[in-house]
Legacy VTK file of the C-alpha trace (Angstrom):
# vtk DataFile Version 3.0
C-alpha trace
ASCII
DATASET POLYDATA
POINTS 143 float
-65.286 94.242 79.640
-65.825 90.693 80.813
-65.524 89.464 77.292
-62.319 91.435 76.858
-60.925 89.959 80.049
-62.062 86.539 78.993
-60.486 86.953 75.587
-57.259 88.234 77.159
-57.278 85.254 79.502
-57.942 82.958 76.584
-55.082 84.508 74.604
-52.814 84.241 77.622
-53.811 80.582 78.085
-53.365 79.978 74.384
-49.906 81.580 74.501
-48.978 79.464 77.539
-50.308 76.345 75.806
-48.340 77.159 72.651
-45.227 77.787 74.743
-45.757 74.464 76.561
-46.378 72.714 73.259
-43.161 74.247 71.881
-41.267 73.133 74.989
-42.715 69.628 74.806
-41.858 69.505 71.112
-38.295 70.612 71.906
-38.065 68.009 74.690
-39.449 65.341 72.363
-36.918 66.286 69.695
-34.119 66.268 72.282
-35.196 62.805 73.484
-35.318 61.574 69.895
-31.816 62.940 69.312
-30.597 61.306 72.521
-32.283 58.057 71.528
-30.594 58.134 68.109
-27.238 59.023 69.682
-27.561 56.254 72.276
-28.642 53.762 69.616
-25.555 54.692 67.561
-23.336 54.393 70.638
-24.801 51.013 71.587
-24.367 49.828 68.013
-20.721 50.954 68.087
-20.232 49.235 71.456
-21.899 46.100 70.131
-19.613 46.096 67.079
-16.582 46.688 69.290
-17.562 43.776 71.537
-18.010 41.564 68.483
-14.538 42.562 67.264
-13.079 41.883 70.713
-14.904 38.561 70.858
-13.504 37.553 67.458
-10.001 38.677 68.458
-10.209 36.788 71.759
-11.539 33.687 69.999
-8.580 33.851 67.597
-6.166 34.312 70.526
-7.663 31.414 72.452
-7.512 29.225 69.348
-3.847 30.149 68.879
-3.143 29.434 72.564
-5.013 26.137 72.303
-2.981 25.131 69.254
0.222 26.119 71.032
-0.704 24.024 74.057
-1.487 21.082 71.798
1.917 21.471 70.129
3.625 21.659 73.516
1.680 18.628 74.678
2.755 16.647 71.599
6.359 17.788 71.986
6.391 16.862 75.678
4.792 13.496 74.933
7.524 12.801 72.372
10.218 13.910 74.820
8.812 11.760 77.614
8.604 8.806 75.224
12.252 9.352 74.235
13.246 9.638 77.913
11.277 6.487 78.694
13.000 4.587 75.876
16.387 5.862 77.042
15.686 4.707 80.590
14.561 1.314 79.302
17.800 1.026 77.299
19.815 2.058 80.346
17.897 -0.431 82.477
18.659 -3.254 80.008
22.311 -2.206 79.793
22.571 -2.016 83.591
20.880 -5.410 83.930
23.449 -6.864 81.516
26.294 -5.194 83.421
25.024 -6.425 86.767
24.631 -9.924 85.334
28.242 -9.810 84.092
29.416 -8.506 87.478
27.390 -11.230 89.201
29.038 -13.904 87.009
32.474 -12.492 87.772
31.743 -12.553 91.498
30.505 -16.152 91.238
33.689 -17.131 89.399
35.752 -15.297 92.032
33.798 -17.014 94.780
34.557 -20.438 93.206
38.248 -19.569 93.005
38.310 -18.338 96.590
36.502 -21.474 97.729
39.093 -23.600 95.894
41.935 -21.580 97.414
40.308 -21.903 100.831
40.093 -25.677 100.464
43.629 -25.797 99.134
44.905 -23.781 102.067
42.846 -25.898 104.432
44.290 -29.068 102.898
47.816 -27.669 103.105
47.363 -26.617 106.725
45.864 -29.992 107.562
48.789 -31.751 105.853
51.276 -29.526 107.698
49.593 -30.201 111.021
49.500 -33.907 110.269
53.197 -33.797 109.333
54.046 -31.879 112.528
51.997 -34.340 114.506
53.873 -37.251 112.962
57.219 -35.568 113.655
56.182 -34.886 117.253
55.019 -38.437 117.671
58.309 -39.754 116.240
60.312 -37.500 118.577
58.356 -38.171 121.711
57.242 -41.724 120.997
59.927 -43.390 118.856
58.686 -46.851 119.775
55.537 -46.324 117.663
57.554 -46.234 114.468
59.571 -49.434 113.827
63.004 -49.129 112.289
LINES 1 144
143 0 1 2 3 4 5 6 7 8 9 10 11 12 13 14 15 16 17 18 19 20 21 22 23 24 25 26 27 28 29 30 31 32 33 34 35 36 37 38 39 40 41 42 43 44 45 46 47 48 49 50 51 52 53 54 55 56 57 58 59 60 61 62 63 64 65 66 67 68 69 70 71 72 73 74 75 76 77 78 79 80 81 82 83 84 85 86 87 88 89 90 91 92 93 94 95 96 97 98 99 100 101 102 103 104 105 106 107 108 109 110 111 112 113 114 115 116 117 118 119 120 121 122 123 124 125 126 127 128 129 130 131 132 133 134 135 136 137 138 139 140 141 142
């Protein structure tokens, strides 16, 4: 009877061990499947990131080229503006020089007119003075 109980216990233990082994085998298989699935997912993610990296590199290169073009265009525009301002500055300098010469000529004329008027006024005053002297002091002028 003890042997029968022992054998029954052994069979029960063996059945439990086989069940546990089957469960562990199933768990191991499930982990292997999950590992394969995750490896495939990570590979897909890695490929997607590589594609995104390539696309972003191409975009940044295009943006960089565009900025270089804009920079060249702006440099050319600023150079043209600078040349235009230099031309305008030269033209304005010439105009101001011409205006300055005209004002100098006008100043000479006005100075001449001023002296002429001054001479005429002085002559008129001298003439009036002589007339007044002749009227009030006739003895100064002999006849």
